[in-house]
N, C-alpha and C positions, 0 to 999 in steps of 0.2 A: 736602444733601452737592454739588452743581453750582452755580458760579455764573451758567448761563445754562441755559434748556432750550430746547434745538433740536429743533422742535416735526414739521419734514419728514423731519429724520432719525430719529425715533422712529418715525413712521410708515412710512417708507418699510424697515425694519428689522424692524418688524410686520408687516409687506405679505411678508417674506423669509422671513421664521420661518413663514408661514402655509403661505408655495408649498412650501419643505423639510417642512412636515405632510402636505400633500397628496400633495406625491410620495411619502413614505416610505408614505402607506397605499397609494396606486394598486402602488408594487412590492410590499406585501405580496398585496395583490390579484392582481396578475399571480401571484404563486407560487403562490399557493392553484389558480389554472386550474390551473398546470402542473400542481401535483399533481394533479389530479385526472385530466388527461389521460392520465398516465401511472398513474395507476389503471384510466382505459378499455382504456388499453395492456395491461394485464396480464391485466386480466378477456380480452379480446380472445383474447389469446396461449395461454392455458389454457384456452380453448377451441376453440382451432383445435389444439391440438398436442396434448390430454389429458394424460393421466396419466404424467409424466417425473420425478418426485420423484425417482426412484431415480440417474437417470444422475447421474455426477458432473461433467459441464458441463448442469445442467438449467434447465428454463424460464427462472429467477431470473438466469440466466447470460447467458442467451440474448439477453434484453430488457437487461440491465445494458450488455453487450456492443454495441447498436445503440444504447441510450442515448446512450454516449460517445461514441459516433460522430458522433453529429447535434448533442449541444453542446459538444464540445469538452472533456471532461470525462474526469477519471478514472473507470475503472470503478467505483472504490470510493465514489467519489460518489456517481454515474449508482446503487450500490445503498442510498446514503443517501437518495435520494430516493425510491426505489422503498419504504424502508420507513415514511418518511413518508406516502408516498402510503395505505400500507394504515393506518397510524394514523390520517390524516386522514376516511377514507373509513369502516373499520369499527370501529376502537375507540374512537375521542372524536369523535364526527363533529358535536357540538355544539361540542366545542374548534373542529373542523375550521370551523366555521361564522363562528365569531369570524375566525381567519383570514381566510377568503374576504372577511369586509366589511373587514376593516383596523381591527379593534377591537383586532389583540394580535400581535405581528409575528414573525416567523419565530424568530427566534434566543429569543421567551418559548415559543414551541409546541415547540421542540427539549425543551426545559428540562422540559415539563409530561409530553411523549412520554415520553422518561426515565425519569422520577421514578415514571411508571402501567406502569413496563413488566412490573412482575410482578404485576399486579391479574389472575387468570385467573377468577375469578367472573363472569359477565356483568352479575348485578345489581345488581354490586358497582362492576363498574366505569361502569355506564353511572349510577350515582348519583355518584362523583365526576368522570364528563364532564360533568354539569347541577352541580354545583356549583363547577365549577372556571369553567366558561364564564359562569356567571354571577359570578363575582368578577375576574374575573383582567382583564377589558376597563376595571376602576375601580382595579386598581391602579396603585400610581404607579413612575415608572421605577427597576427593583430589579436589584442584582446577581445573577447567574446565581446566588449562595451561599444569599442571601435567598429568591431567586424560588423555588427548591428548599425551603423552608423553612418556606413557605406552601404549596406544593403537597402537602407531606407531611402537613402538620397535616390537610390535607381526608384524606387517603390512611391517617392514621390512624384517622378515627372508624368507618371501613368494609373496613380490611384491614389488620390489627397486622404480617402480614408479610408485608406489600408493600411494606413500606419497603426503598430501598434502603440500605445500612448497609454498612458495611468499614471493619477497620479502619485507622486514617488513617494510621498509621507506617506499616505494610507497604503499605498501599495508595499513601502518596508516595513509593515506593523508585522510582528510575530510572535510566536509565545513555542520556545524549545524545552524539551524533557533531555536531558541526553545523561549515557551510566558518567559517574567521575570518580566509583569504585565502588566495589561489590556490596551488592546493597544499599548503596546511596543515590544518588541522580540529583544531578541540577536543573533545575527551572528558572529561565530566564528569557528576556524576549523585551520588543517593543510594543507598547499598547497604548490604547487611549488617555488620554492622562486622567480622563474621568475614572474609567474603571481601576487604574492605579491608584488612586486617592481614595476609594471606593472598597478595595482590596487592602490596602493597607489597613485603613479605619476599622474594616471586620475584623481581620487577624488581631489587633490589639483589640477589641471587644472579646472576642473568645479565650486569648492568653488571659485575661482576667477572671473569667471562668472557673478556675482551678482553687481550692483550699491554698491557705500560706504553707500545708507543710509537701507543696508538688514539689517533688525535688526537681525538677527540670528547670536552666535558667530562662531568662526571658525571651530570650535569643530560640532558645531548645521549643518553649512554649508556640510562639510563631509558628515556627518550622510546620510543629505535630498541626497548629490551628489549619491548615490548608487541609489536611485528612477531614478536619469538622465539616469547611466549606464544602469541600464534594460530596460529604454524606448527604447534607441538608439539615445540620444538627445545629442544634441554637445553643449548645456549649460543648466546651471538650469534656472528654473523661479522663479521670482526675486518678494521678499515680502514686497517692500517696501512701495508701495500702490499707488504707483503713474503711473496714467495711462500712462502721458507721456514715463514712462520709458518702460513699456512693448511695448509702438508703434516704441519707437528707436530700443529698441535689438530686435524686430519681435516675433514670435510665435515659439516656439520644434516646430520640426517637428512632422509628425504624429508617432505614438507611436506605435511598432512591439507590447505590452505586456499591457492587460488593467483588472486591479480590481476591482472589481463587488464590490460594498457596499449598501446593502440595509439598508435604517433609512427612519425614519420620516422627515417628513418636517422642525416638530418646531428645532427636534436635527442640521436640515443641517443649520435649520439660528441662533442657537446656544439659542435659548430659552426651548429647553426641554432636559428632564433627560433621554428619555429611548437610549437603547442602539441600536449599528447597527449593522448588518450581514457580514461580509465577508468571501468571498466564500474559505475555504480550512483551517480556520483558529479554530480553538478549543475555542477560548473564543469569550465574547465578545465585541465591540468598544465600549467604553465611548462614552457618547453624545459630551463629550470636544473634544475629538481626532475625531469626526465624523463631528462637527462643523470648527476643523483645515484641517481636509481634504478635505471639499468643498472649500475653499476658493481658493484651484488650482487646481479642478476637473472638469470636464464637467457632469453636471447634468441635469439627465433626471427625469422630472415626470411620475409617473406611473399612466395608464388611466384603469379603469375599464367596459372592454367589456362584452358585454351585448347579442349581436347578434352573431349567425354563419356567417362565413364567406366563399361565396362561391368558396372554392377553397381547395386543399387540404395543401397547405403551409401555416401555421398562417404568419399576417403581423407581421412586429415587435412590434407595440404595445400588439397584444395579446400573443406572443410569451415572451417578459418582463412580462407581468399579470404571465403567467404559470411559469416562473422559480422564480420569485422573492415568489410567494405565495407556490411551492415546494419546493426551498431551496438548496432540496440534490435531486439523483434518487432516485424513490418512490419505487424498491424492498426493501423485507424485507434483513436487514441486507447490505443495501449499503447506504454508506454516500459519494458519489460523488457528488463533486459542480454539480448545477443544469447548468451551465454556461457554462459546460464540455459535461452536457448530451443529448439526441437526443428529441425532444417532439413527443410523441408516440399518437396515436388516442386510446382512451382504444377501441372504438368497431371501428374496421378500416374502413378507409373514402370506401374502396372497398365494401366493407358491409352495404354501408351507415351510415355510422359514421358520425355526425356533427363536423365543424371545430370550434369551441366551449369548454368554459375554465371548461363545466362540464363534457366532453369528452376530455379535454386533460391533458398529465402527462410527467414527465420529466423521461426518463430512460436512464441510460448512455448504452453505443454500447452492453455492454455484457450482459446487462439484456435486452436490446431489441431487441436479436438475439435468448435469450432464450424463450423471450414471442413468438416471432413469429417463432420458430422451434423446442422447445423443450416440447411445450399444457402448458405455465404455464397462467392458465386464470384470468382473471381480470375484478373486477366491480366497477365502479367510481363514488361515490353520488357528489352530486350538490355542496357538501364542499370542494370539494378537496379528501376527503377519496376514499381510493384504499383496494380493499377485495382481496385479494387473493388466490387462489387453485393449489395449486403446484401439479406436476404428479404425486407426492406418495400420494393424496387427507390431508397432511393438510390444514389449511387454516389459512392465516394469514393477519392481517389490519394494514395499514399504515396509518397515516394523516400527513397532508404538514408541512414542515418545520415550516413554522408560524404560525403556530396554537396557541402558546404561545406566540415568540414572536413580531407578526404582526397581531393580529386576526382579523383587520376588511378586510381581504385578505382571510381569509376564509367564509368571507357570503356566505350562498348559492347564484350561479350564476344562478340556473334556473333550473330546471328538463326539460329533452330532450325525446321527443315522441319517441318511436318504431322507427328506422330508415327503410323504406322501401330499402328491397334489391334493390341494384345496379349491373348489370349482372357481372359476372365473366369469362372477356375476357383471362384469365390467362390461360396457357397450358404448360400442360409436369409433370413432376414432380417438386412440389414444393421444394424438397429437394437441386433440381438442382439448385436453387437460393443461398444460402447459401453462403459466402463469403467462400473461401477455403485457406488453409495456403499455404506455398511456401517449408519449412518443418513441418512433425508432431513434435507435442510434446519430442515423445523419440527419433526423429535424434536430437532434438537441445541438447537434453541430453546429446545423445553418443557423438554428435560433441564438446561440452565443455567438456565431460570427457576425449576425445582421444587429445585435444590441451592438456590439462593440463599434461595428461601421459607424450606426447611426447616432453613438454617444461620440465618435468621432465627429462627424459632421454636425451636429448641433454646436460643439465647443467651437469648430471652423466660424462656424454663422454668428455664431456669438461675440467671436474676436472680431470679425469684418466689420460687427454692426458696431462693436463698443468703439472700433479703430477711426468711422466714421464719425461715431457720436463727436466725436475729442477733435476732430479736426475741422466738423464744421463749428464748433464751440471756438476754436484757435483765431479762424475767417470771421467771425462776428465782433465787428469792432463798435466800441461803445457811442453813443450819440455824440454830438458835440454838445458842448453847455457854454 
């Protein structure tokens, strides 16, 4: 095939491939060590805190939040590591040994863990664990689908109701929203035909509710009509610019969904270049898009409160300032939009803490509970910086989200004097104030597994019954005439 053979190049490429394999095995081994450490941490915390499984912010949430802060990942990813740690240590220890040795990679381990998640009998699970651990290191490179098929074949031998089955057409429906360019997103997916037909008809109806002077094309009106659908409106806002048109057609009814955009005044007026920020969107909103949105939006100027307010609940103006300054939850590793967060007193109001911007910050409900009940300690500076000390002793510093986008919002709002403690009239065990779950995390997981196993069993018995009826009909010969 080749005119000449370059032996030095062949040897060098072989050495590089070997190095890549070595590094990949080392990475896999490090992953297994990380999961084992997480398993040890989970065991330690469960022994340390006892049974708090019915808490809304349970030990699992506490551990996941600490891992997210320490590893600089999301709580969801940290929770995934914890589930994998349980599988490695408790459910599939032999497969876990393969991972620790580098004989299988982390992607394979995840597929195996998922495809065996419905096995509840310990003996059946041990048998699958042993067979997969024996075979998986010898399997060649496989796609996730083919790997799942091989694992399913092993599961089928010991527990037919543990196969992960779903209706493919129904399972594959989805609706995605993804950024295509700054300020513009793509919406696409597969939905039920009835839903699509109803949406198509509704968009056409709404697009026809504006006057003939509206400058938008039919396609643009259909795209903008989606906002009216989301708002629950019965017509679109016309952009013809004629105030008489607005008065004649009336106003849209009150929206049941509000989207908050933070922007500088110049950008709102169309004279600035600074981008805006919209909660939950990973990209900034260009100034020209901000100006376009401002034409039909409710505008609320932001004030800079300087004095403490004489009550626990901050005024709307103070709450707006804190949310616009913080933009997201202020706990480390959390990006929950501030508009969905609680306003938290860093020094509790019951302990003399002031209702003042230097003592207020945004915390999502989960992190609010972790601070209140799980020993997360924090100190806030006048510019909104928060210094956290977590139960394990690590220290983290978070800055307001507006520090880069809107630096004027992080100007110091004044140092507060040491509070004079307010007598604490709370009585009883403080832990009794923690909201509780109707079902624990393990009970929810068990319920999901049982439901899926029952569905598999009913489908299997139904297929067997249909097959029996079909065979009986085939054997039933017509009488002679």
